[in-house]
C-alpha positions in Angstrom: 89.3 114.9 132.7 92.0 117.3 131.4 94.4 117.1 128.1 97.5 116.1 127.9 100.2 118.6 127.1 103.9 117.5 126.2 106.8 118.8 128.8 109.3 118.8 126.0 109.8 120.1 122.6 109.7 117.1 120.0 113.0 115.8 119.0 114.0 116.5 115.0 113.2 113.8 112.4 115.3 111.1 111.6 116.4 111.6 108.3 118.5 108.7 106.4 119.3 107.4 103.3 115.4 107.6 101.8 116.4 107.0 98.2 118.4 104.4 98.5 116.4 102.4 100.8 112.8 102.6 99.3 115.3 101.2 95.8 116.4 98.2 97.8 113.0 97.3 98.6 111.6 97.9 95.5 114.6 95.4 94.1 113.9 92.9 96.5 110.1 93.2 95.5 110.8 92.1 92.7 113.4 89.4 93.1 110.8 87.7 95.2 108.0 88.1 92.3 111.0 86.3 89.8 112.0 84.1 92.8 108.8 82.6 93.0 107.4 83.0 89.3 108.8 79.1 88.0 106.6 78.2 91.2 103.4 79.8 90.1 101.7 76.1 89.7 102.5 75.1 92.8 101.5 78.2 94.5 98.2 78.1 92.5 97.4 74.2 93.3 97.8 75.3 96.8 96.0 78.3 97.1 98.6 81.0 97.3 99.1 82.6 94.0 98.5 85.6 96.1 102.0 85.3 97.2 103.2 86.0 93.6 101.1 88.3 92.7 101.6 90.8 96.0 105.3 90.6 95.5 104.3 92.1 92.1 102.5 94.8 93.5 104.9 95.6 96.4 107.7 95.6 93.4 105.0 98.3 91.7 103.9 100.4 94.7 107.8 100.3 95.3 108.4 102.1 91.9 105.9 105.0 92.6 107.8 105.2 96.1 110.8 105.7 94.3 109.7 108.1 92.3 108.1 110.1 94.9 111.4 110.4 97.2 113.7 111.5 94.6 111.0 114.0 93.9 111.3 114.8 97.3 115.0 114.9 97.8 115.2 117.4 94.5 112.8 119.7 96.5 114.7 119.5 99.3 118.0 120.3 97.8 116.1 122.9 95.6 114.7 124.7 99.3 118.5 124.4 100.6 120.2 126.2 98.0 117.3 129.1 97.5 117.1 128.9 101.7 113.1 129.1 102.1 113.6 126.0 104.2 
């Protein structure tokens, strides 16, 4: 078998509004958590309490994601200003 090699260069990665996207997803996770919280008893009775905690975990991980992408965007802007990237 021979190793496959691409015949053309890979396209540039798509860069979009990363910070607003991650922030929106994080807000959505927290909203889902808050919407489900009043019904926690029902979820617990039916064995679905993990749904509530999954939304809280998604929101918490989203906060880490927001912190990360904001730092990344700041580093990219600094690199562009100094001309190193």
